[in-house]
PDB file of N, H, CA, C and O in Angstrom:
ATOM      1  N   MET A   1    -151.993  33.652 -11.150  1.00  0.00           N
ATOM      2  CA  MET A   1    -152.639  34.154  -9.913  1.00  0.00           C
ATOM      3  C   MET A   1    -153.913  34.618 -10.014  1.00  0.00           C
ATOM      4  O   MET A   1    -154.252  35.313 -10.972  1.00  0.00           O
ATOM      5  N   ARG A   2    -154.721  34.291  -9.065  1.00  0.00           N
ATOM      6  H   ARG A   2    -154.445  33.727  -8.287  1.00  0.00           H
ATOM      7  CA  ARG A   2    -156.156  34.559  -9.093  1.00  0.00           C
ATOM      8  C   ARG A   2    -156.335  35.970  -8.310  1.00  0.00           C
ATOM      9  O   ARG A   2    -155.685  36.318  -7.324  1.00  0.00           O
ATOM     10  N   ARG A   3    -157.182  36.581  -8.850  1.00  0.00           N
ATOM     11  H   ARG A   3    -157.709  36.298  -9.651  1.00  0.00           H
ATOM     12  CA  ARG A   3    -157.574  37.960  -8.214  1.00  0.00           C
ATOM     13  C   ARG A   3    -158.916  37.695  -7.545  1.00  0.00           C
ATOM     14  O   ARG A   3    -159.804  37.028  -8.076  1.00  0.00           O
ATOM     15  N   ASP A   4    -159.005  38.277  -6.309  1.00  0.00           N
ATOM     16  H   ASP A   4    -158.283  38.818  -5.878  1.00  0.00           H
ATOM     17  CA  ASP A   4    -160.350  38.279  -5.507  1.00  0.00           C
ATOM     18  C   ASP A   4    -161.281  39.231  -6.246  1.00  0.00           C
ATOM     19  O   ASP A   4    -160.847  40.279  -6.726  1.00  0.00           O
ATOM     20  N   ASN A   5    -162.452  38.902  -6.332  1.00  0.00           N
ATOM     21  H   ASN A   5    -162.805  38.052  -5.943  1.00  0.00           H
ATOM     22  CA  ASN A   5    -163.581  39.903  -6.979  1.00  0.00           C
ATOM     23  C   ASN A   5    -164.235  40.598  -5.825  1.00  0.00           C
ATOM     24  O   ASN A   5    -165.448  40.796  -5.897  1.00  0.00           O
ATOM     25  N   LYS A   6    -163.547  41.003  -4.734  1.00  0.00           N
ATOM     26  H   LYS A   6    -162.562  40.842  -4.676  1.00  0.00           H
ATOM     27  CA  LYS A   6    -163.960  41.932  -3.797  1.00  0.00           C
ATOM     28  C   LYS A   6    -163.855  43.372  -4.302  1.00  0.00           C
ATOM     29  O   LYS A   6    -162.920  43.775  -4.994  1.00  0.00           O
ATOM     30  N   PRO A   7    -164.875  44.100  -3.906  1.00  0.00           N
ATOM     31  CA  PRO A   7    -164.838  45.405  -4.401  1.00  0.00           C
ATOM     32  C   PRO A   7    -163.751  46.393  -3.630  1.00  0.00           C
ATOM     33  O   PRO A   7    -163.685  46.365  -2.401  1.00  0.00           O
ATOM     34  N   GLN A   8    -163.015  47.151  -4.310  1.00  0.00           N
ATOM     35  H   GLN A   8    -163.069  47.174  -5.308  1.00  0.00           H
ATOM     36  CA  GLN A   8    -161.831  47.949  -3.671  1.00  0.00           C
ATOM     37  C   GLN A   8    -162.609  49.053  -2.688  1.00  0.00           C
ATOM     38  O   GLN A   8    -163.547  49.772  -3.033  1.00  0.00           O
ATOM     39  N   ASN A   9    -162.014  49.002  -1.453  1.00  0.00           N
ATOM     40  H   ASN A   9    -161.253  48.418  -1.173  1.00  0.00           H
ATOM     41  CA  ASN A   9    -162.321  50.112  -0.691  1.00  0.00           C
ATOM     42  C   ASN A   9    -161.397  51.413  -0.910  1.00  0.00           C
ATOM     43  O   ASN A   9    -160.277  51.499  -0.406  1.00  0.00           O
ATOM     44  N   TYR A  10    -161.945  52.369  -1.672  1.00  0.00           N
ATOM     45  H   TYR A  10    -162.855  52.299  -2.081  1.00  0.00           H
ATOM     46  CA  TYR A  10    -161.049  53.655  -1.891  1.00  0.00           C
ATOM     47  C   TYR A  10    -161.536  54.538  -0.931  1.00  0.00           C
ATOM     48  O   TYR A  10    -162.724  54.768  -0.702  1.00  0.00           O
ATOM     49  N   ASN A  11    -160.489  55.058  -0.339  1.00  0.00           N
ATOM     50  H   ASN A  11    -159.525  54.871  -0.526  1.00  0.00           H
ATOM     51  CA  ASN A  11    -160.780  56.146   0.654  1.00  0.00           C
ATOM     52  C   ASN A  11    -160.816  57.508  -0.114  1.00  0.00           C
ATOM     53  O   ASN A  11    -159.794  57.875  -0.694  1.00  0.00           O
ATOM     54  N   PHE A  12    -161.723  58.121  -0.138  1.00  0.00           N
ATOM     55  H   PHE A  12    -162.554  57.823   0.333  1.00  0.00           H
ATOM     56  CA  PHE A  12    -161.997  59.302  -1.080  1.00  0.00           C
ATOM     57  C   PHE A  12    -160.928  60.463  -0.548  1.00  0.00           C
ATOM     58  O   PHE A  12    -160.284  61.167  -1.326  1.00  0.00           O
ATOM     59  N   ASP A  13    -160.845  60.548   0.842  1.00  0.00           N
ATOM     60  H   ASP A  13    -161.368  59.976   1.474  1.00  0.00           H
ATOM     61  CA  ASP A  13    -160.068  61.678   1.420  1.00  0.00           C
ATOM     62  C   ASP A  13    -158.697  61.490   0.963  1.00  0.00           C
ATOM     63  O   ASP A  13    -158.045  62.444   0.539  1.00  0.00           O
ATOM     64  N   LYS A  14    -158.183  60.198   1.034  1.00  0.00           N
ATOM     65  H   LYS A  14    -158.713  59.423   1.378  1.00  0.00           H
ATOM     66  CA  LYS A  14    -156.782  59.849   0.688  1.00  0.00           C
ATOM     67  C   LYS A  14    -156.632  60.197  -0.882  1.00  0.00           C
ATOM     68  O   LYS A  14    -155.663  60.875  -1.225  1.00  0.00           O
ATOM     69  N   ILE A  15    -157.518  59.775  -1.795  1.00  0.00           N
ATOM     70  H   ILE A  15    -158.305  59.224  -1.517  1.00  0.00           H
ATOM     71  CA  ILE A  15    -157.299  59.990  -2.966  1.00  0.00           C
ATOM     72  C   ILE A  15    -157.236  61.581  -3.425  1.00  0.00           C
ATOM     73  O   ILE A  15    -156.473  62.033  -4.278  1.00  0.00           O
ATOM     74  N   LEU A  16    -158.088  62.229  -2.761  1.00  0.00           N
ATOM     75  H   LEU A  16    -158.708  61.863  -2.068  1.00  0.00           H
ATOM     76  CA  LEU A  16    -158.322  63.707  -2.971  1.00  0.00           C
ATOM     77  C   LEU A  16    -156.941  64.403  -2.446  1.00  0.00           C
ATOM     78  O   LEU A  16    -156.432  65.328  -3.079  1.00  0.00           O
ATOM     79  N   ARG A  17    -156.457  63.965  -1.420  1.00  0.00           N
ATOM     80  H   ARG A  17    -156.870  63.214  -0.905  1.00  0.00           H
ATOM     81  CA  ARG A  17    -155.280  64.471  -0.879  1.00  0.00           C
ATOM     82  C   ARG A  17    -154.022  64.315  -1.878  1.00  0.00           C
ATOM     83  O   ARG A  17    -153.222  65.199  -2.185  1.00  0.00           O
ATOM     84  N   ALA A  18    -154.046  63.024  -2.294  1.00  0.00           N
ATOM     85  H   ALA A  18    -154.696  62.307  -2.045  1.00  0.00           H
ATOM     86  CA  ALA A  18    -153.003  62.725  -3.351  1.00  0.00           C
ATOM     87  C   ALA A  18    -153.171  63.598  -4.628  1.00  0.00           C
ATOM     88  O   ALA A  18    -152.187  64.051  -5.212  1.00  0.00           O
ATOM     89  N   PHE A  19    -154.343  63.804  -5.009  1.00  0.00           N
ATOM     90  H   PHE A  19    -155.142  63.436  -4.535  1.00  0.00           H
ATOM     91  CA  PHE A  19    -154.570  64.688  -6.164  1.00  0.00           C
ATOM     92  C   PHE A  19    -154.129  66.103  -5.928  1.00  0.00           C
ATOM     93  O   PHE A  19    -153.379  66.719  -6.686  1.00  0.00           O
ATOM     94  N   ARG A  20    -154.624  66.548  -4.875  1.00  0.00           N
ATOM     95  H   ARG A  20    -155.233  66.048  -4.260  1.00  0.00           H
ATOM     96  CA  ARG A  20    -154.176  67.884  -4.494  1.00  0.00           C
ATOM     97  C   ARG A  20    -152.564  68.055  -4.463  1.00  0.00           C
ATOM     98  O   ARG A  20    -151.953  68.962  -5.028  1.00  0.00           O
ATOM     99  N   ASN A  21    -152.000  67.024  -3.707  1.00  0.00           N
ATOM    100  H   ASN A  21    -152.496  66.287  -3.248  1.00  0.00           H
ATOM    101  CA  ASN A  21    -150.545  67.171  -3.635  1.00  0.00           C
ATOM    102  C   ASN A  21    -149.861  66.983  -5.100  1.00  0.00           C
ATOM    103  O   ASN A  21    -148.880  67.677  -5.368  1.00  0.00           O
ATOM    104  N   LYS A  22    -150.319  66.143  -5.959  1.00  0.00           N
ATOM    105  H   LYS A  22    -151.116  65.580  -5.741  1.00  0.00           H
ATOM    106  CA  LYS A  22    -149.846  65.987  -7.370  1.00  0.00           C
ATOM    107  C   LYS A  22    -149.961  67.208  -8.166  1.00  0.00           C
ATOM    108  O   LYS A  22    -148.984  67.623  -8.789  1.00  0.00           O
ATOM    109  N   THR A  23    -151.218  67.883  -8.191  1.00  0.00           N
ATOM    110  H   THR A  23    -152.011  67.546  -7.684  1.00  0.00           H
ATOM    111  CA  THR A  23    -151.406  69.121  -8.897  1.00  0.00           C
ATOM    112  C   THR A  23    -150.494  70.325  -8.379  1.00  0.00           C
ATOM    113  O   THR A  23    -150.054  71.169  -9.159  1.00  0.00           O
ATOM    114  N   LYS A  24    -150.252  70.344  -7.060  1.00  0.00           N
ATOM    115  H   LYS A  24    -150.609  69.658  -6.426  1.00  0.00           H
ATOM    116  CA  LYS A  24    -149.539  71.241  -6.393  1.00  0.00           C
ATOM    117  C   LYS A  24    -147.986  71.164  -6.935  1.00  0.00           C
ATOM    118  O   LYS A  24    -147.353  72.179  -7.224  1.00  0.00           O
ATOM    119  N   ARG A  25    -147.461  69.844  -7.033  1.00  0.00           N
ATOM    120  H   ARG A  25    -147.976  69.020  -6.798  1.00  0.00           H
ATOM    121  CA  ARG A  25    -146.237  69.688  -7.332  1.00  0.00           C
ATOM    122  C   ARG A  25    -146.063  70.105  -8.932  1.00  0.00           C
ATOM    123  O   ARG A  25    -145.081  70.723  -9.344  1.00  0.00           O
ATOM    124  N   ASP A  26    -147.096  69.700  -9.716  1.00  0.00           N
ATOM    125  H   ASP A  26    -147.894  69.198  -9.381  1.00  0.00           H
ATOM    126  CA  ASP A  26    -147.044  69.938 -11.195  1.00  0.00           C
ATOM    127  C   ASP A  26    -146.961  71.405 -11.499  1.00  0.00           C
ATOM    128  O   ASP A  26    -146.369  71.839 -12.487  1.00  0.00           O
ATOM    129  N   GLY A  27    -147.634  72.226 -10.530  1.00  0.00           N
ATOM    130  H   GLY A  27    -148.115  71.874  -9.727  1.00  0.00           H
ATOM    131  CA  GLY A  27    -147.767  73.657 -10.667  1.00  0.00           C
ATOM    132  C   GLY A  27    -148.842  74.217 -11.624  1.00  0.00           C
ATOM    133  O   GLY A  27    -148.868  75.387 -12.004  1.00  0.00           O
ATOM    134  N   LYS A  28    -149.803  73.177 -12.004  1.00  0.00           N
ATOM    135  H   LYS A  28    -149.782  72.226 -11.695  1.00  0.00           H
ATOM    136  CA  LYS A  28    -150.774  73.445 -12.932  1.00  0.00           C
ATOM    137  C   LYS A  28    -151.899  74.584 -12.507  1.00  0.00           C
ATOM    138  O   LYS A  28    -152.426  75.446 -13.209  1.00  0.00           O
ATOM    139  N   LEU A  29    -152.067  74.293 -11.188  1.00  0.00           N
ATOM    140  H   LEU A  29    -151.640  73.592 -10.617  1.00  0.00           H
ATOM    141  CA  LEU A  29    -153.167  75.213 -10.573  1.00  0.00           C
ATOM    142  C   LEU A  29    -152.574  76.477 -10.528  1.00  0.00           C
ATOM    143  O   LEU A  29    -153.236  77.427 -10.947  1.00  0.00           O
ATOM    144  N   GLU A  30    -151.393  76.672 -10.075  1.00  0.00           N
ATOM    145  H   GLU A  30    -150.855  75.901  -9.734  1.00  0.00           H
ATOM    146  CA  GLU A  30    -150.806  78.146 -10.182  1.00  0.00           C
ATOM    147  C   GLU A  30    -150.845  78.647 -11.549  1.00  0.00           C
ATOM    148  O   GLU A  30    -151.152  79.833 -11.670  1.00  0.00           O
ATOM    149  N   LYS A  31    -150.573  77.919 -12.691  1.00  0.00           N
ATOM    150  H   LYS A  31    -150.324  76.956 -12.592  1.00  0.00           H
ATOM    151  CA  LYS A  31    -150.708  78.521 -14.011  1.00  0.00           C
ATOM    152  C   LYS A  31    -152.048  78.952 -14.303  1.00  0.00           C
ATOM    153  O   LYS A  31    -152.249  80.082 -14.747  1.00  0.00           O
ATOM    154  N   VAL A  32    -153.033  78.090 -14.075  1.00  0.00           N
ATOM    155  H   VAL A  32    -152.870  77.172 -13.714  1.00  0.00           H
ATOM    156  CA  VAL A  32    -154.491  78.397 -14.247  1.00  0.00           C
ATOM    157  C   VAL A  32    -154.785  79.861 -13.614  1.00  0.00           C
ATOM    158  O   VAL A  32    -155.381  80.759 -14.208  1.00  0.00           O
ATOM    159  N   ARG A  33    -154.249  79.939 -12.275  1.00  0.00           N
ATOM    160  H   ARG A  33    -153.765  79.209 -11.792  1.00  0.00           H
ATOM    161  CA  ARG A  33    -154.651  81.193 -11.457  1.00  0.00           C
ATOM    162  C   ARG A  33    -153.803  82.365 -12.185  1.00  0.00           C
ATOM    163  O   ARG A  33    -154.240  83.514 -12.242  1.00  0.00           O
ATOM    164  N   GLU A  34    -152.752  82.046 -12.650  1.00  0.00           N
ATOM    165  H   GLU A  34    -152.397  81.112 -12.604  1.00  0.00           H
ATOM    166  CA  GLU A  34    -152.007  83.239 -13.376  1.00  0.00           C
ATOM    167  C   GLU A  34    -152.681  83.750 -14.602  1.00  0.00           C
ATOM    168  O   GLU A  34    -152.745  84.949 -14.873  1.00  0.00           O
ATOM    169  N   LYS A  35    -153.215  82.731 -15.383  1.00  0.00           N
ATOM    170  H   LYS A  35    -153.164  81.757 -15.163  1.00  0.00           H
ATOM    171  CA  LYS A  35    -153.895  83.141 -16.551  1.00  0.00           C
ATOM    172  C   LYS A  35    -155.272  83.662 -16.350  1.00  0.00           C
ATOM    173  O   LYS A  35    -155.810  84.298 -17.255  1.00  0.00           O
ATOM    174  N   GLN A  36    -155.896  83.427 -15.188  1.00  0.00           N
ATOM    175  H   GLN A  36    -155.459  82.910 -14.453  1.00  0.00           H
ATOM    176  CA  GLN A  36    -157.213  83.995 -15.048  1.00  0.00           C
ATOM    177  C   GLN A  36    -157.254  85.482 -15.243  1.00  0.00           C
ATOM    178  O   GLN A  36    -158.203  85.863 -15.927  1.00  0.00           O
ATOM    179  N   TYR A  37    -156.477  86.366 -14.817  1.00  0.00           N
ATOM    180  H   TYR A  37    -155.706  86.056 -14.261  1.00  0.00           H
ATOM    181  CA  TYR A  37    -156.373  87.598 -15.081  1.00  0.00           C
ATOM    182  C   TYR A  37    -155.045  88.058 -15.802  1.00  0.00           C
ATOM    183  O   TYR A  37    -153.939  87.565 -15.579  1.00  0.00           O
ATOM    184  N   TYR A  38    -155.315  89.087 -16.711  1.00  0.00           N
ATOM    185  H   TYR A  38    -156.214  89.488 -16.892  1.00  0.00           H
ATOM    186  CA  TYR A  38    -154.091  89.648 -17.122  1.00  0.00           C
ATOM    187  C   TYR A  38    -153.290  90.524 -16.333  1.00  0.00           C
ATOM    188  O   TYR A  38    -153.824  91.463 -15.744  1.00  0.00           O
ATOM    189  N   GLU A  39    -152.121  90.324 -16.264  1.00  0.00           N
ATOM    190  H   GLU A  39    -151.687  89.561 -16.743  1.00  0.00           H
ATOM    191  CA  GLU A  39    -151.187  91.108 -15.216  1.00  0.00           C
ATOM    192  C   GLU A  39    -150.188  91.666 -16.263  1.00  0.00           C
ATOM    193  O   GLU A  39    -149.657  91.036 -17.177  1.00  0.00           O
ATOM    194  N   LYS A  40    -150.029  93.069 -15.922  1.00  0.00           N
ATOM    195  H   LYS A  40    -150.460  93.581 -15.180  1.00  0.00           H
ATOM    196  CA  LYS A  40    -149.105  93.716 -16.748  1.00  0.00           C
ATOM    197  C   LYS A  40    -147.818  93.508 -16.486  1.00  0.00           C
ATOM    198  O   LYS A  40    -147.529  93.145 -15.345  1.00  0.00           O
ATOM    199  N   PRO A  41    -146.852  93.674 -17.395  1.00  0.00           N
ATOM    200  CA  PRO A  41    -145.366  93.167 -17.146  1.00  0.00           C
ATOM    201  C   PRO A  41    -144.825  93.934 -15.969  1.00  0.00           C
ATOM    202  O   PRO A  41    -144.091  93.386 -15.147  1.00  0.00           O
ATOM    203  N   ALA A  42    -145.197  95.250 -15.878  1.00  0.00           N
ATOM    204  H   ALA A  42    -145.793  95.695 -16.546  1.00  0.00           H
ATOM    205  CA  ALA A  42    -144.547  95.940 -14.566  1.00  0.00           C
ATOM    206  C   ALA A  42    -145.130  95.445 -13.256  1.00  0.00           C
ATOM    207  O   ALA A  42    -144.466  95.510 -12.222  1.00  0.00           O
ATOM    208  N   GLN A  43    -146.356  94.953 -13.282  1.00  0.00           N
ATOM    209  H   GLN A  43    -146.895  94.900 -14.122  1.00  0.00           H
ATOM    210  CA  GLN A  43    -146.920  94.414 -12.054  1.00  0.00           C
ATOM    211  C   GLN A  43    -146.293  93.063 -11.776  1.00  0.00           C
ATOM    212  O   GLN A  43    -146.077  92.691 -10.623  1.00  0.00           O
ATOM    213  N   ARG A  44    -145.988  92.295 -12.895  1.00  0.00           N
ATOM    214  H   ARG A  44    -146.164  92.597 -13.832  1.00  0.00           H
ATOM    215  CA  ARG A  44    -145.407  91.099 -12.641  1.00  0.00           C
ATOM    216  C   ARG A  44    -144.004  91.277 -12.177  1.00  0.00           C
ATOM    217  O   ARG A  44    -143.553  90.447 -11.388  1.00  0.00           O
ATOM    218  N   LYS A  45    -143.341  92.165 -12.538  1.00  0.00           N
ATOM    219  H   LYS A  45    -143.708  92.840 -13.179  1.00  0.00           H
ATOM    220  CA  LYS A  45    -141.860  92.247 -12.147  1.00  0.00           C
ATOM    221  C   LYS A  45    -141.939  92.926 -10.642  1.00  0.00           C
ATOM    222  O   LYS A  45    -141.027  92.710  -9.844  1.00  0.00           O
ATOM    223  N   GLN A  46    -142.877  93.617 -10.346  1.00  0.00           N
ATOM    224  H   GLN A  46    -143.618  93.793 -10.994  1.00  0.00           H
ATOM    225  CA  GLN A  46    -143.185  94.100  -8.985  1.00  0.00           C
ATOM    226  C   GLN A  46    -143.445  93.124  -7.925  1.00  0.00           C
ATOM    227  O   GLN A  46    -142.953  93.125  -6.796  1.00  0.00           O
ATOM    228  N   ARG A  47    -144.436  92.132  -8.520  1.00  0.00           N
ATOM    229  H   ARG A  47    -144.835  92.131  -9.437  1.00  0.00           H
ATOM    230  CA  ARG A  47    -144.834  90.884  -7.697  1.00  0.00           C
ATOM    231  C   ARG A  47    -143.458  90.062  -7.300  1.00  0.00           C
ATOM    232  O   ARG A  47    -143.158  89.740  -6.150  1.00  0.00           O
ATOM    233  N   LEU A  48    -142.735  89.806  -8.404  1.00  0.00           N
ATOM    234  H   LEU A  48    -142.978  90.068  -9.338  1.00  0.00           H
ATOM    235  CA  LEU A  48    -141.597  88.932  -8.235  1.00  0.00           C
ATOM    236  C   LEU A  48    -140.576  89.606  -7.291  1.00  0.00           C
ATOM    237  O   LEU A  48    -140.029  88.957  -6.400  1.00  0.00           O
ATOM    238  N   LEU A  49    -140.314  90.975  -7.508  1.00  0.00           N
ATOM    239  H   LEU A  49    -140.757  91.503  -8.233  1.00  0.00           H
ATOM    240  CA  LEU A  49    -139.431  91.632  -6.682  1.00  0.00           C
ATOM    241  C   LEU A  49    -139.840  91.579  -5.181  1.00  0.00           C
ATOM    242  O   LEU A  49    -139.017  91.248  -4.329  1.00  0.00           O
ATOM    243  N   ASN A  50    -141.173  91.922  -4.856  1.00  0.00           N
ATOM    244  H   ASN A  50    -141.842  92.192  -5.549  1.00  0.00           H
ATOM    245  CA  ASN A  50    -141.605  91.696  -3.638  1.00  0.00           C
ATOM    246  C   ASN A  50    -141.497  90.363  -3.010  1.00  0.00           C
ATOM    247  O   ASN A  50    -141.106  90.321  -1.843  1.00  0.00           O
ATOM    248  N   ALA A  51    -141.789  89.276  -3.625  1.00  0.00           N
ATOM    249  H   ALA A  51    -142.106  89.310  -4.572  1.00  0.00           H
ATOM    250  CA  ALA A  51    -141.593  87.945  -3.276  1.00  0.00           C
ATOM    251  C   ALA A  51    -140.124  87.818  -2.767  1.00  0.00           C
ATOM    252  O   ALA A  51    -139.845  87.383  -1.649  1.00  0.00           O
ATOM    253  N   ALA A  52    -139.274  88.207  -3.624  1.00  0.00           N
ATOM    254  H   ALA A  52    -139.500  88.560  -4.532  1.00  0.00           H
ATOM    255  CA  ALA A  52    -137.699  88.164  -3.426  1.00  0.00           C
ATOM    256  C   ALA A  52    -137.348  88.774  -2.105  1.00  0.00           C
ATOM    257  O   ALA A  52    -136.620  88.207  -1.290  1.00  0.00           O
ATOM    258  N   LYS A  53    -137.922  90.015  -1.912  1.00  0.00           N
ATOM    259  H   LYS A  53    -138.514  90.476  -2.574  1.00  0.00           H
ATOM    260  CA  LYS A  53    -137.709  90.843  -0.648  1.00  0.00           C
ATOM    261  C   LYS A  53    -138.315  90.008   0.603  1.00  0.00           C
ATOM    262  O   LYS A  53    -137.703  89.972   1.671  1.00  0.00           O
ATOM    263  N   ARG A  54    -139.390  89.426   0.439  1.00  0.00           N
ATOM    264  H   ARG A  54    -139.887  89.455  -0.428  1.00  0.00           H
ATOM    265  CA  ARG A  54    -139.984  88.554   1.512  1.00  0.00           C
ATOM    266  C   ARG A  54    -139.223  87.484   1.952  1.00  0.00           C
ATOM    267  O   ARG A  54    -139.072  87.176   3.134  1.00  0.00           O
ATOM    268  N   ARG A  55    -138.645  86.801   0.795  1.00  0.00           N
ATOM    269  H   ARG A  55    -138.768  87.052  -0.166  1.00  0.00           H
ATOM    270  CA  ARG A  55    -137.772  85.613   1.033  1.00  0.00           C
ATOM    271  C   ARG A  55    -136.450  86.026   1.764  1.00  0.00           C
ATOM    272  O   ARG A  55    -135.964  85.350   2.671  1.00  0.00           O
ATOM    273  N   ALA A  56    -135.964  87.070   1.342  1.00  0.00           N
ATOM    274  H   ALA A  56    -136.359  87.619   0.605  1.00  0.00           H
ATOM    275  CA  ALA A  56    -134.719  87.630   1.834  1.00  0.00           C
ATOM    276  C   ALA A  56    -134.700  88.047   3.258  1.00  0.00           C
ATOM    277  O   ALA A  56    -133.765  87.870   4.040  1.00  0.00           O
ATOM    278  N   LYS A  57    -135.921  88.665   3.526  1.00  0.00           N
ATOM    279  H   LYS A  57    -136.681  88.809   2.891  1.00  0.00           H
ATOM    280  CA  LYS A  57    -136.248  89.165   5.093  1.00  0.00           C
ATOM    281  C   LYS A  57    -136.486  87.846   5.957  1.00  0.00           C
ATOM    282  O   LYS A  57    -136.017  87.732   7.089  1.00  0.00           O
ATOM    283  N   LYS A  58    -137.130  87.014   5.434  1.00  0.00           N
ATOM    284  H   LYS A  58    -137.510  87.106   4.514  1.00  0.00           H
ATOM    285  CA  LYS A  58    -137.442  85.652   6.127  1.00  0.00           C
ATOM    286  C   LYS A  58    -136.065  84.976   6.550  1.00  0.00           C
ATOM    287  O   LYS A  58    -135.848  84.560   7.688  1.00  0.00           O
ATOM    288  N   GLN A  59    -135.175  84.917   5.511  1.00  0.00           N
ATOM    289  H   GLN A  59    -135.351  85.255   4.586  1.00  0.00           H
ATOM    290  CA  GLN A  59    -133.868  84.211   5.669  1.00  0.00           C
ATOM    291  C   GLN A  59    -133.234  84.981   6.516  1.00  0.00           C
ATOM    292  O   GLN A  59    -132.696  84.269   7.364  1.00  0.00           O
ATOM    293  N   THR A  60    -133.006  86.269   6.722  1.00  0.00           N
ATOM    294  H   THR A  60    -133.443  86.848   6.033  1.00  0.00           H
ATOM    295  CA  THR A  60    -132.221  86.959   7.657  1.00  0.00           C
ATOM    296  C   THR A  60    -132.858  86.801   9.072  1.00  0.00           C
ATOM    297  O   THR A  60    -132.117  86.717  10.051  1.00  0.00           O
ATOM    298  N   SER A  61    -134.207  86.760   9.200  1.00  0.00           N
ATOM    299  H   SER A  61    -134.809  86.828   8.404  1.00  0.00           H
ATOM    300  CA  SER A  61    -134.786  86.687  10.449  1.00  0.00           C
ATOM    301  C   SER A  61    -134.488  85.201  11.126  1.00  0.00           C
ATOM    302  O   SER A  61    -134.333  84.979  12.327  1.00  0.00           O
ATOM    303  N   GLU A  62    -134.453  84.342  10.151  1.00  0.00           N
ATOM    304  H   GLU A  62    -134.580  84.522   9.175  1.00  0.00           H
ATOM    305  CA  GLU A  62    -134.296  82.977  10.594  1.00  0.00           C
ATOM    306  C   GLU A  62    -132.758  82.930  11.081  1.00  0.00           C
ATOM    307  O   GLU A  62    -132.455  82.367  12.133  1.00  0.00           O
ATOM    308  N   ALA A  63    -131.851  83.529  10.289  1.00  0.00           N
ATOM    309  H   ALA A  63    -132.098  83.987   9.434  1.00  0.00           H
ATOM    310  CA  ALA A  63    -130.302  83.462  10.568  1.00  0.00           C
ATOM    311  C   ALA A  63    -130.044  83.970  12.101  1.00  0.00           C
ATOM    312  O   ALA A  63    -129.253  83.474  12.905  1.00  0.00           O
ATOM    313  N   LYS A  64    -130.906  85.077  12.298  1.00  0.00           N
ATOM    314  H   LYS A  64    -131.548  85.480  11.645  1.00  0.00           H
ATOM    315  CA  LYS A  64    -130.681  85.801  13.595  1.00  0.00           C
ATOM    316  C   LYS A  64    -131.178  84.852  14.665  1.00  0.00           C
ATOM    317  O   LYS A  64    -130.631  84.876  15.767  1.00  0.00           O
ATOM    318  N   LEU A  65    -132.117  84.068  14.435  1.00  0.00           N
ATOM    319  H   LEU A  65    -132.561  84.048  13.540  1.00  0.00           H
ATOM    320  CA  LEU A  65    -132.600  83.139  15.457  1.00  0.00           C
ATOM    321  C   LEU A  65    -131.606  81.790  15.695  1.00  0.00           C
ATOM    322  O   LEU A  65    -131.532  81.180  16.762  1.00  0.00           O
ATOM    323  N   ARG A  66    -130.969  81.510  14.643  1.00  0.00           N
ATOM    324  H   ARG A  66    -131.029  82.005  13.776  1.00  0.00           H
ATOM    325  CA  ARG A  66    -130.016  80.351  14.754  1.00  0.00           C
ATOM    326  C   ARG A  66    -128.851  80.623  15.796  1.00  0.00           C
ATOM    327  O   ARG A  66    -128.323  81.735  15.774  1.00  0.00           O
ATOM    328  N   PRO A  67    -128.456  79.747  16.635  1.00  0.00           N
ATOM    329  CA  PRO A  67    -127.392  80.027  17.518  1.00  0.00           C
ATOM    330  C   PRO A  67    -126.066  79.974  16.800  1.00  0.00           C
ATOM    331  O   PRO A  67    -125.863  79.293  15.795  1.00  0.00           O
ATOM    332  N   LEU A  68    -125.229  80.705  17.363  1.00  0.00           N
ATOM    333  H   LEU A  68    -125.393  81.258  18.180  1.00  0.00           H
ATOM    334  CA  LEU A  68    -123.844  80.686  16.674  1.00  0.00           C
ATOM    335  C   LEU A  68    -123.129  79.699  17.072  1.00  0.00           C
ATOM    336  O   LEU A  68    -123.217  79.302  18.234  1.00  0.00           O
ATOM    337  N   ARG A  69    -122.241  79.095  16.115  1.00  0.00           N
ATOM    338  H   ARG A  69    -122.169  79.417  15.171  1.00  0.00           H
ATOM    339  CA  ARG A  69    -121.382  77.992  16.454  1.00  0.00           C
ATOM    340  C   ARG A  69    -120.046  78.431  16.438  1.00  0.00           C
ATOM    341  O   ARG A  69    -119.549  79.221  15.636  1.00  0.00           O
ATOM    342  N   HIS A  70    -119.449  77.809  17.466  1.00  0.00           N
ATOM    343  H   HIS A  70    -119.853  77.166  18.117  1.00  0.00           H
ATOM    344  CA  HIS A  70    -118.053  78.189  17.670  1.00  0.00           C
ATOM    345  C   HIS A  70    -117.159  77.030  17.549  1.00  0.00           C
ATOM    346  O   HIS A  70    -117.456  75.943  18.044  1.00  0.00           O
ATOM    347  N   GLY A  71    -116.090  77.232  16.912  1.00  0.00           N
ATOM    348  H   GLY A  71    -115.848  78.115  16.509  1.00  0.00           H
ATOM    349  CA  GLY A  71    -115.223  76.108  16.498  1.00  0.00           C
ATOM    350  C   GLY A  71    -114.470  75.501  17.619  1.00  0.00           C
ATOM    351  O   GLY A  71    -113.647  76.191  18.220  1.00  0.00           O
ATOM    352  N   GLY A  72    -114.687  74.234  17.959  1.00  0.00           N
ATOM    353  H   GLY A  72    -115.356  73.674  17.470  1.00  0.00           H
ATOM    354  CA  GLY A  72    -113.669  73.331  18.595  1.00  0.00           C
ATOM    355  C   GLY A  72    -113.174  73.590  20.065  1.00  0.00           C
ATOM    356  O   GLY A  72    -112.620  72.687  20.693  1.00  0.00           O
ATOM    357  N   LYS A  73    -113.372  74.776  20.579  1.00  0.00           N
ATOM    358  H   LYS A  73    -113.822  75.510  20.069  1.00  0.00           H
ATOM    359  CA  LYS A  73    -112.707  75.121  21.780  1.00  0.00           C
ATOM    360  C   LYS A  73    -113.664  75.060  22.890  1.00  0.00           C
ATOM    361  O   LYS A  73    -113.298  75.324  24.035  1.00  0.00           O
TER     362      LYS A  73
END
């Protein structure tokens, strides 16, 4: 099979978006940001606890908004 010798048209925005999504999935950027400053163990524990509280609060508020389902009658 022959290949055409045409130059490739790379869309920079598309490549950049793919790179950002890939690094976000890998979690490498988050690791770099975490390592940027030292965080005391107590601060880390408090940050994780607050994040868990926010998730729980969001989950309960979303549950309140969902309509109740009644079975079959």
